[in-house]
DRENDO-1510 file (C-alpha; in Angstrom, 1 decimal, always signed):
<recs>
REC; n; res; u; v; w
REC; 1; UNK; -18.2; +34.9; -36.7 .
REC; 2; UNK; -20.8; +33.0; -36.4 .
REC; 3; UNK; -24.4; +33.4; -36.9 .
REC; 4; UNK; -26.3; +33.0; -33.9 .
REC; 5; UNK; -30.1; +32.9; -33.9 .
REC; 6; UNK; -32.1; +34.7; -34.8 .
REC; 7; UNK; -29.3; +37.0; -35.5 .
REC; 8; UNK; -26.2; +37.5; -33.9 .
REC; 9; UNK; -19.5; +33.8; -33.4 .
REC; 10; UNK; -9.7; +34.4; -31.2 .
REC; 11; UNK; -2.6; +35.2; -31.7 .
REC; 12; UNK; -2.5; +32.1; -30.6 .
REC; 13; UNK; -0.6; +34.3; -28.5 .
REC; 14; UNK; +1.8; +31.7; -29.7 .
REC; 15; UNK; +4.4; +33.3; -26.7 .
REC; 16; UNK; +3.3; +37.0; -27.0 .
REC; 17; UNK; +0.3; +39.0; -25.2 .
REC; 18; UNK; -2.0; +41.2; -27.2 .
REC; 19; UNK; -5.5; +42.2; -26.3 .
REC; 20; UNK; -8.4; +40.7; -27.0 .
REC; 21; UNK; -11.5; +40.9; -29.4 .
REC; 22; UNK; -15.2; +39.8; -28.9 .
REC; 23; UNK; -16.2; +36.2; -29.5 .
REC; 24; UNK; -14.0; +32.9; -29.4 .
REC; 25; UNK; -12.6; +32.4; -32.9 .
REC; 26; UNK; -10.4; +29.8; -33.0 .
REC; 27; UNK; -3.9; +24.7; -35.6 .
REC; 28; UNK; +0.2; +20.1; -36.4 .
REC; 29; UNK; +2.7; +18.5; -39.3 .
REC; 30; UNK; +3.6; +20.8; -41.5 .
REC; 31; UNK; +2.9; +18.8; -44.8 .
REC; 32; UNK; +1.2; +19.2; -48.2 .
REC; 33; UNK; -3.3; +19.0; -48.0 .
REC; 34; UNK; -4.9; +16.5; -49.9 .
REC; 35; UNK; -7.0; +18.9; -51.5 .
REC; 36; UNK; -7.9; +18.4; -55.5 .
REC; 37; UNK; -6.7; +21.6; -57.1 .
REC; 38; UNK; -8.6; +22.4; -60.3 .
REC; 39; UNK; -5.9; +24.2; -61.8 .
REC; 40; UNK; -4.6; +23.2; -65.1 .
REC; 41; UNK; -1.3; +21.7; -65.4 .
REC; 42; UNK; -1.5; +21.4; -61.1 .
REC; 43; UNK; -1.8; +17.8; -59.8 .
REC; 44; UNK; -4.4; +17.2; -56.7 .
REC; 45; UNK; -2.6; +17.6; -53.3 .
REC; 46; UNK; +0.0; +20.1; -55.2 .
REC; 47; UNK; +0.6; +23.7; -53.3 .
REC; 48; UNK; -0.3; +26.3; -55.6 .
REC; 49; UNK; +1.6; +29.5; -54.2 .
REC; 50; UNK; -1.4; +32.5; -53.5 .
REC; 51; UNK; -2.0; +34.6; -57.1 .
REC; 52; UNK; +0.3; +32.7; -59.3 .
REC; 53; UNK; -2.2; +32.3; -62.2 .
REC; 54; UNK; -2.8; +35.8; -63.6 .
REC; 55; UNK; -3.5; +39.1; -61.9 .
REC; 56; UNK; -6.9; +39.6; -63.7 .
REC; 57; UNK; -9.5; +38.0; -61.0 .
REC; 58; UNK; -12.6; +36.5; -63.0 .
REC; 59; UNK; -15.0; +36.9; -60.0 .
REC; 60; UNK; -18.3; +34.3; -61.7 .
REC; 61; UNK; -15.9; +31.4; -62.8 .
REC; 62; UNK; -14.2; +31.6; -59.1 .
REC; 63; UNK; -17.8; +31.1; -58.0 .
REC; 64; UNK; -18.8; +28.4; -59.8 .
REC; 65; UNK; -15.6; +26.8; -59.7 .
REC; 66; UNK; -15.7; +26.4; -55.9 .
REC; 67; UNK; -20.2; +27.2; -54.6 .
REC; 68; UNK; -20.0; +23.8; -55.3 .
REC; 69; UNK; -17.5; +23.1; -52.5 .
REC; 70; UNK; -18.6; +25.4; -50.1 .
REC; 71; UNK; -21.6; +23.9; -46.9 .
REC; 72; UNK; -23.8; +25.9; -44.0 .
REC; 73; UNK; -22.5; +24.3; -41.0 .
REC; 74; UNK; -24.9; +24.5; -37.9 .
REC; 75; UNK; -25.7; +23.4; -34.2 .
REC; 76; UNK; -28.1; +24.7; -31.8 .
REC; 77; UNK; -26.7; +28.1; -30.7 .
REC; 78; UNK; -26.2; +29.5; -34.2 .
REC; 79; UNK; -24.5; +29.1; -37.9 .
REC; 80; UNK; -21.5; +29.2; -40.0 .
REC; 81; UNK; -20.0; +28.1; -43.1 .
REC; 82; UNK; -17.4; +25.7; -44.1 .
REC; 83; UNK; -15.9; +24.3; -47.2 .
REC; 84; UNK; -14.6; +20.6; -48.2 .
REC; 85; UNK; -11.3; +20.7; -47.4 .
REC; 86; UNK; -10.0; +16.9; -48.5 .
REC; 87; UNK; -11.4; +13.5; -49.1 .
REC; 88; UNK; -11.3; +10.0; -47.3 .
REC; 89; UNK; -9.9; +7.4; -49.3 .
REC; 90; UNK; -12.5; +7.8; -52.4 .
REC; 91; UNK; -15.9; +6.5; -49.8 .
REC; 92; UNK; -17.7; +9.1; -50.2 .
REC; 93; UNK; -16.5; +10.9; -47.0 .
REC; 94; UNK; -15.6; +14.2; -46.7 .
REC; 95; UNK; -13.7; +16.5; -44.0 .
REC; 96; UNK; -14.9; +20.2; -44.0 .
REC; 97; UNK; -13.2; +23.4; -42.5 .
REC; 98; UNK; -14.8; +25.4; -40.4 .
REC; 99; UNK; -14.1; +27.7; -37.3 .
REC; 100; UNK; -13.5; +26.1; -33.8 .
REC; 101; UNK; -16.3; +28.9; -32.9 .
REC; 102; UNK; -18.6; +28.0; -35.6 .
REC; 103; UNK; -18.6; +24.5; -33.9 .
REC; 104; UNK; -17.7; +25.2; -30.5 .
REC; 105; UNK; -18.3; +22.5; -27.5 .
REC; 106; UNK; -20.7; +20.1; -29.9 .
REC; 107; UNK; -19.7; +16.8; -31.4 .
REC; 108; UNK; -21.9; +17.0; -33.9 .
REC; 109; UNK; -23.6; +19.8; -36.2 .
REC; 110; UNK; -25.2; +19.8; -39.1 .
REC; 111; UNK; -24.1; +20.5; -42.9 .
REC; 112; UNK; -26.1; +21.5; -46.0 .
REC; 113; UNK; -24.3; +21.2; -49.4 .
REC; 114; UNK; -25.1; +23.9; -52.4 .
REC; 115; UNK; -28.2; +21.4; -53.7 .
REC; 116; UNK; -30.0; +21.4; -50.4 .
REC; 117; UNK; -28.6; +17.7; -49.4 .
REC; 118; UNK; -27.9; +17.7; -45.1 .
REC; 119; UNK; -25.7; +16.0; -43.4 .
REC; 120; UNK; -24.7; +15.3; -40.0 .
REC; 121; UNK; -21.0; +15.9; -39.7 .
REC; 122; UNK; -18.9; +14.6; -36.0 .
REC; 123; UNK; -16.2; +17.1; -35.5 .
REC; 124; UNK; -13.2; +15.5; -35.1 .
REC; 125; UNK; -10.9; +18.0; -34.1 .
REC; 126; UNK; -10.4; +21.9; -32.8 .
REC; 127; UNK; -8.3; +24.2; -31.7 .
REC; 128; UNK; -9.2; +27.6; -30.1 .
REC; 129; UNK; -6.0; +28.8; -30.7 .
REC; 130; UNK; -5.8; +28.9; -34.5 .
REC; 131; UNK; -9.8; +28.5; -34.7 .
REC; 132; UNK; -10.0; +26.1; -36.6 .
REC; 133; UNK; -11.9; +23.0; -36.9 .
REC; 134; UNK; -12.5; +19.7; -39.1 .
REC; 135; UNK; -15.9; +18.4; -39.2 .
REC; 136; UNK; -16.4; +14.8; -41.2 .
REC; 137; UNK; -19.2; +13.9; -43.0 .
REC; 138; UNK; -19.9; +10.5; -45.0 .
REC; 139; UNK; -22.2; +10.2; -48.0 .
REC; 140; UNK; -21.1; +14.1; -49.6 .
REC; 141; UNK; -22.4; +14.9; -53.0 .
REC; 142; UNK; -20.1; +13.7; -55.8 .
REC; 143; UNK; -19.9; +18.0; -57.0 .
REC; 144; UNK; -18.3; +18.6; -53.8 .
REC; 145; UNK; -14.4; +18.4; -54.8 .
REC; 146; UNK; -11.7; +19.5; -52.0 .
REC; 147; UNK; -10.5; +23.1; -52.3 .
REC; 148; UNK; -7.2; +23.3; -52.7 .
REC; 149; UNK; -5.0; +25.4; -50.1 .
REC; 150; UNK; -2.6; +27.9; -51.2 .
REC; 151; UNK; +1.0; +26.7; -50.4 .
REC; 152; UNK; +2.6; +30.7; -49.8 .
REC; 153; UNK; +0.7; +33.6; -48.3 .
REC; 154; UNK; -0.9; +36.5; -51.0 .
REC; 155; UNK; +0.6; +39.9; -51.6 .
REC; 156; UNK; -1.5; +42.8; -50.4 .
REC; 157; UNK; -2.9; +44.2; -53.1 .
REC; 158; UNK; -4.4; +41.0; -54.7 .
REC; 159; UNK; -7.8; +40.2; -55.3 .
REC; 160; UNK; -9.9; +37.8; -53.6 .
REC; 161; UNK; -13.5; +36.3; -52.8 .
REC; 162; UNK; -15.1; +35.2; -49.7 .
REC; 163; UNK; -18.3; +32.9; -49.7 .
REC; 164; UNK; -20.2; +31.4; -47.2 .
REC; 165; UNK; -23.8; +32.0; -45.6 .
REC; 166; UNK; -23.9; +35.4; -43.8 .
REC; 167; UNK; -26.7; +36.2; -41.8 .
REC; 168; UNK; -28.2; +32.8; -43.4 .
REC; 169; UNK; -27.6; +33.8; -47.0 .
REC; 170; UNK; -26.6; +30.9; -48.1 .
REC; 171; UNK; -24.2; +30.8; -51.7 .
REC; 172; UNK; -23.2; +34.5; -50.6 .
REC; 173; UNK; -19.9; +36.0; -52.3 .
REC; 174; UNK; -18.4; +39.3; -51.1 .
REC; 175; UNK; -15.4; +40.4; -53.1 .
REC; 176; UNK; -12.0; +42.7; -51.9 .
REC; 177; UNK; -8.5; +42.8; -52.0 .
REC; 178; UNK; -5.8; +41.7; -49.5 .
REC; 179; UNK; -5.5; +44.8; -47.0 .
REC; 180; UNK; -2.5; +43.0; -44.4 .
REC; 181; UNK; -0.5; +40.0; -43.9 .
REC; 182; UNK; +0.9; +38.8; -40.7 .
REC; 183; UNK; -1.6; +40.5; -38.7 .
REC; 184; UNK; -2.4; +39.2; -35.1 .
REC; 185; UNK; -6.7; +39.1; -34.4 .
REC; 186; UNK; -6.6; +39.5; -30.9 .
REC; 187; UNK; -9.6; +37.9; -28.8 .
REC; 188; UNK; -11.9; +37.5; -26.0 .
REC; 189; UNK; -10.1; +35.0; -24.8 .
REC; 190; UNK; -6.8; +36.9; -23.4 .
REC; 191; UNK; -4.8; +35.5; -26.7 .
REC; 192; UNK; -4.9; +35.9; -30.2 .
REC; 193; UNK; -4.3; +34.3; -33.7 .
REC; 194; UNK; -1.4; +35.0; -35.4 .
REC; 195; UNK; -0.6; +35.4; -38.5 .
REC; 196; UNK; -3.8; +36.0; -40.0 .
REC; 197; UNK; -5.1; +37.9; -43.2 .
REC; 198; UNK; -7.0; +41.1; -43.4 .
REC; 199; UNK; -8.8; +41.5; -46.5 .
REC; 200; UNK; -11.6; +44.7; -46.8 .
REC; 201; UNK; -13.8; +41.8; -48.5 .
REC; 202; UNK; -17.3; +42.5; -46.3 .
REC; 203; UNK; -17.4; +39.3; -43.9 .
REC; 204; UNK; -20.7; +39.5; -41.9 .
REC; 205; UNK; -21.7; +36.9; -39.0 .
REC; 206; UNK; -22.4; +33.3; -40.3 .
REC; 207; UNK; -19.0; +33.9; -43.1 .
REC; 208; UNK; -16.9; +32.1; -40.3 .
REC; 209; UNK; -15.6; +29.1; -41.9 .
REC; 210; UNK; -16.1; +29.6; -45.7 .
REC; 211; UNK; -13.2; +30.1; -47.5 .
REC; 212; UNK; -10.9; +33.5; -48.5 .
REC; 213; UNK; -10.4; +32.3; -52.1 .
REC; 214; UNK; -7.3; +33.9; -54.1 .
REC; 215; UNK; -7.9; +34.9; -58.2 .
REC; 216; UNK; -6.4; +31.5; -59.2 .
REC; 217; UNK; -9.3; +29.7; -56.6 .
REC; 218; UNK; -6.9; +28.3; -54.0 .
REC; 219; UNK; -7.2; +29.0; -50.2 .
REC; 220; UNK; -5.9; +31.8; -48.9 .
REC; 221; UNK; -7.6; +32.0; -45.5 .
REC; 222; UNK; -10.7; +31.1; -43.4 .
REC; 223; UNK; -12.7; +34.5; -42.6 .
REC; 224; UNK; -13.1; +34.2; -39.1 .
REC; 225; UNK; -14.1; +37.9; -38.3 .
REC; 226; UNK; -15.0; +41.2; -39.8 .
REC; 227; UNK; -15.1; +44.9; -38.3 .
REC; 228; UNK; -17.0; +47.2; -39.8 .
REC; 229; UNK; -14.3; +49.9; -39.3 .
REC; 230; UNK; -16.9; +53.0; -40.1 .
REC; 231; UNK; -17.5; +55.6; -42.9 .
REC; 232; UNK; -18.0; +52.4; -45.4 .
REC; 233; UNK; -14.6; +50.5; -44.7 .
REC; 234; UNK; -14.1; +47.1; -43.9 .
REC; 235; UNK; -11.7; +44.9; -42.3 .
REC; 236; UNK; -12.2; +41.4; -42.1 .
REC; 237; UNK; -10.0; +38.5; -40.6 .
REC; 238; UNK; -9.1; +35.0; -41.9 .
REC; 239; UNK; -6.5; +32.3; -40.8 .
REC; 240; UNK; -4.1; +32.3; -43.5 .
REC; 241; UNK; -3.2; +29.4; -45.1 .
REC; 242; UNK; +0.1; +28.1; -43.2 .
REC; 243; UNK; -1.4; +28.1; -40.7 .
REC; 244; UNK; -4.1; +26.2; -41.9 .
REC; 245; UNK; -1.3; +23.7; -43.6 .
REC; 246; UNK; -0.2; +22.6; -40.3 .
REC; 247; UNK; -3.4; +23.1; -38.0 .
REC; 248; UNK; -5.5; +20.8; -40.9 .
REC; 249; UNK; -3.3; +17.5; -40.6 .
REC; 250; UNK; -2.9; +17.1; -37.0 .
REC; 251; UNK; -6.8; +18.1; -36.3 .
REC; 252; UNK; -7.7; +14.9; -38.7 .
REC; 253; UNK; -5.1; +12.8; -37.9 .
REC; 254; UNK; -5.3; +13.3; -34.1 .
REC; 255; UNK; -7.7; +16.0; -33.3 .
REC; 256; UNK; -5.9; +17.8; -31.4 .
REC; 257; UNK; -2.5; +20.4; -32.3 .
REC; 258; UNK; +0.9; +20.8; -29.5 .
REC; 259; UNK; +1.3; +24.3; -29.8 .
REC; 260; UNK; +4.7; +25.9; -29.0 .
REC; 261; UNK; +5.2; +27.8; -25.6 .
REC; 262; UNK; +8.4; +30.6; -24.8 .
REC; 263; UNK; +6.0; +31.3; -21.5 .
REC; 264; UNK; +6.9; +35.1; -21.9 .
REC; 265; UNK; +5.0; +38.2; -21.4 .
REC; 266; UNK; +6.3; +41.0; -24.3 .
REC; 267; UNK; +5.6; +44.3; -25.8 .
REC; 268; UNK; +6.6; +45.7; -29.0 .
REC; 269; UNK; +9.5; +48.2; -28.7 .
REC; 270; UNK; +7.3; +51.5; -29.6 .
REC; 271; UNK; +9.6; +54.4; -29.4 .
REC; 272; UNK; +8.4; +55.0; -26.0 .
REC; 273; UNK; +10.0; +52.1; -25.1 .
REC; 274; UNK; +12.8; +52.4; -26.6 .
REC; 275; UNK; +14.0; +55.6; -25.1 .
REC; 276; UNK; +13.0; +54.5; -21.8 .
REC; 277; UNK; +15.3; +51.0; -22.9 .
REC; 278; UNK; +18.3; +53.0; -24.4 .
REC; 279; UNK; +17.4; +51.5; -27.8 .
REC; 280; UNK; +18.9; +53.0; -30.9 .
REC; 281; UNK; +16.1; +52.5; -33.2 .
REC; 282; UNK; +12.5; +51.2; -32.2 .
REC; 283; UNK; +12.4; +47.6; -33.4 .
REC; 284; UNK; +12.3; +44.2; -31.1 .
REC; 285; UNK; +10.1; +42.5; -28.8 .
REC; 286; UNK; +10.7; +43.8; -24.3 .
REC; 287; UNK; +10.2; +41.1; -22.6 .
REC; 288; UNK; +8.2; +42.4; -19.5 .
REC; 289; UNK; +8.0; +38.8; -18.0 .
REC; 290; UNK; +8.9; +35.4; -17.9 .
REC; 291; UNK; +6.3; +32.9; -16.4 .
REC; 292; UNK; +7.5; +31.1; -13.7 .
REC; 293; UNK; +8.5; +27.2; -14.9 .
REC; 294; UNK; +8.4; +28.0; -18.1 .
REC; 295; UNK; +10.7; +27.6; -20.5 .
REC; 296; UNK; +12.1; +30.8; -20.8 .
REC; 297; UNK; +12.4; +31.1; -16.9 .
REC; 298; UNK; +16.0; +32.0; -16.2 .
REC; 299; UNK; +17.1; +32.1; -19.6 .
REC; 300; UNK; +16.1; +35.6; -21.2 .
REC; 301; UNK; +16.0; +38.2; -18.4 .
REC; 302; UNK; +12.8; +40.0; -17.7 .
REC; 303; UNK; +12.1; +43.9; -17.1 .
REC; 304; UNK; +12.5; +44.7; -13.6 .
REC; 305; UNK; +11.3; +48.5; -13.2 .
REC; 306; UNK; +8.6; +50.5; -15.2 .
REC; 307; UNK; +8.8; +54.2; -16.5 .
REC; 308; UNK; +6.8; +57.0; -17.3 .
REC; 309; UNK; +7.9; +58.1; -20.4 .
REC; 310; UNK; +6.1; +60.9; -22.1 .
REC; 311; UNK; +2.9; +60.1; -20.2 .
REC; 312; UNK; +3.0; +56.1; -20.8 .
REC; 313; UNK; +4.2; +53.5; -18.3 .
REC; 314; UNK; +7.2; +50.8; -20.4 .
REC; 315; UNK; +9.3; +48.6; -19.1 .
REC; 316; UNK; +12.6; +48.8; -18.7 .
REC; 317; UNK; +15.7; +46.8; -18.1 .
REC; 318; UNK; +14.6; +43.1; -19.6 .
REC; 319; UNK; +15.8; +41.7; -22.6 .
REC; 320; UNK; +14.9; +42.8; -26.3 .
REC; 321; UNK; +13.9; +40.0; -29.1 .
REC; 322; UNK; +15.4; +41.4; -31.6 .
REC; 323; UNK; +15.9; +37.9; -33.8 .
REC; 324; UNK; +15.0; +34.2; -33.8 .
REC; 325; UNK; +17.0; +31.7; -35.5 .
REC; 326; UNK; +18.7; +33.8; -38.0 .
REC; 327; UNK; +15.2; +35.9; -39.0 .
REC; 328; UNK; +15.2; +39.5; -37.8 .
REC; 329; UNK; +11.8; +40.2; -35.5 .
REC; 330; UNK; +10.4; +44.5; -35.4 .
REC; 331; UNK; +7.0; +43.3; -34.2 .
REC; 332; UNK; +5.2; +40.5; -31.7 .
REC; 333; UNK; +3.6; +39.7; -34.9 .
REC; 334; UNK; +6.9; +38.4; -35.9 .
REC; 335; UNK; +8.2; +36.3; -33.1 .
REC; 336; UNK; +4.3; +34.8; -32.6 .
REC; 337; UNK; +3.8; +34.2; -36.5 .
REC; 338; UNK; +7.4; +32.3; -37.3 .
REC; 339; UNK; +6.5; +30.1; -33.9 .
REC; 340; UNK; +3.4; +29.0; -34.8 .
REC; 341; UNK; +4.8; +28.3; -37.8 .
REC; 342; UNK; +8.0; +27.4; -38.3 .
REC; 343; UNK; +8.4; +25.6; -34.8 .
REC; 344; UNK; +7.2; +22.9; -32.6 .
REC; 345; UNK; +7.2; +21.8; -28.5 .
REC; 346; UNK; +10.8; +20.4; -27.7 .
REC; 347; UNK; +12.6; +22.8; -30.9 .
REC; 348; UNK; +15.9; +24.6; -29.4 .
REC; 349; UNK; +15.2; +28.1; -31.2 .
REC; 350; UNK; +18.4; +30.6; -31.0 .
REC; 351; UNK; +17.1; +34.5; -29.4 .
REC; 352; UNK; +18.9; +37.4; -30.7 .
REC; 353; UNK; +18.5; +39.8; -27.7 .
REC; 354; UNK; +20.1; +43.4; -26.4 .
REC; 355; UNK; +20.6; +42.8; -22.7 .
REC; 356; UNK; +22.4; +45.3; -20.9 .
REC; 357; UNK; +23.5; +46.7; -24.3 .
REC; 358; UNK; +24.9; +44.5; -25.6 .
REC; 359; UNK; +23.8; +41.9; -28.2 .
REC; 360; UNK; +23.6; +38.2; -26.7 .
REC; 361; UNK; +22.7; +34.7; -28.6 .
REC; 362; UNK; +20.1; +33.0; -26.5 .
REC; 363; UNK; +19.2; +29.2; -26.6 .
REC; 364; UNK; +15.4; +28.6; -25.4 .
REC; 365; UNK; +13.8; +24.8; -25.6 .
REC; 366; UNK; +10.7; +25.7; -26.1 .
REC; 367; UNK; +7.6; +23.6; -23.7 .
REC; 368; UNK; +3.9; +22.7; -25.6 .
REC; 369; UNK; +1.7; +25.5; -25.1 .
REC; 370; UNK; -0.9; +24.9; -22.0 .
REC; 371; UNK; -4.6; +24.8; -23.2 .
REC; 372; UNK; -6.1; +28.5; -22.9 .
REC; 373; UNK; -6.7; +30.3; -20.0 .
REC; 374; UNK; -4.7; +28.2; -17.7 .
REC; 375; UNK; -1.3; +30.6; -18.1 .
REC; 376; UNK; -2.7; +33.8; -19.2 .
REC; 377; UNK; -1.0; +34.9; -22.2 .
REC; 378; UNK; +2.6; +33.2; -24.1 .
</recs>
């Protein structure tokens, strides 16, 4: 989250609805980034599997290797963090990756590097659904090398470090482990960011936009939110490497991202939902509603009734999505993560659904997701 002065900033419900978070947080051509890796035997721009270089974390060495690339990003409303993502043509121009909620609607921000150099950064692209933004900075210091983006999602239990400027304290490093992956991070804008990484590394106001680093020096996430869960337990979130690798190049090249859109509101098939809908097992995603005029309207069958099961109102009668393009769907996170990282507007997806007790295959041509707030959910 961004730090507001004096101290204070999302699923991309590509198509499923989730509850809302507390601050705007903020993705499309898939392809390798131009980051330069520091790992021996790994070529510049090559994707590196998170955690592939050993299991023991050398945190001092990790910090020393990365700190020159981590920056403070500030505007009138507050400040956050960022890191050099890639360079442009070797002319001293770099692109800094940060959160959308750090830059807000600003056209320009102030960027401060490790040794105290300041630069004015032009925001070249931003995306609310992935809470990512790219800032172009001319005349960056020679020591500020791009950080490599991981080529895979880290395993839970892997050591990680978060570097940034919590509460304005530049160059701060905290550490922990990957607590979970494929999470949905709800926002206060009616959607959630999909496919985020959960960590117990402390993430505080001002850390937003900084890198979450695996022990091999690769960026496995862009830190975006931290929640104090109480009793000394930290729950933090970071935008995942697959989303970074999809979104950041598009923001550099086009300034925006086109997201796929199914056009449904849905709920997970909990035991109560499964009981009401006659499902043998509690898994899948129930289509509670199709958005009028959306891609799924007239193709998927929405729920027509609501029943009360053990005191809970649950939708009944709708299609239950249990697979997409041959991949199993157990939860809304599975569905939204696949759409966010593996599909694009215009793609035809094959959905495995349970309809009236029978399993069927249904094809839907994905549309382009409207701007946040214009249609409610996915």
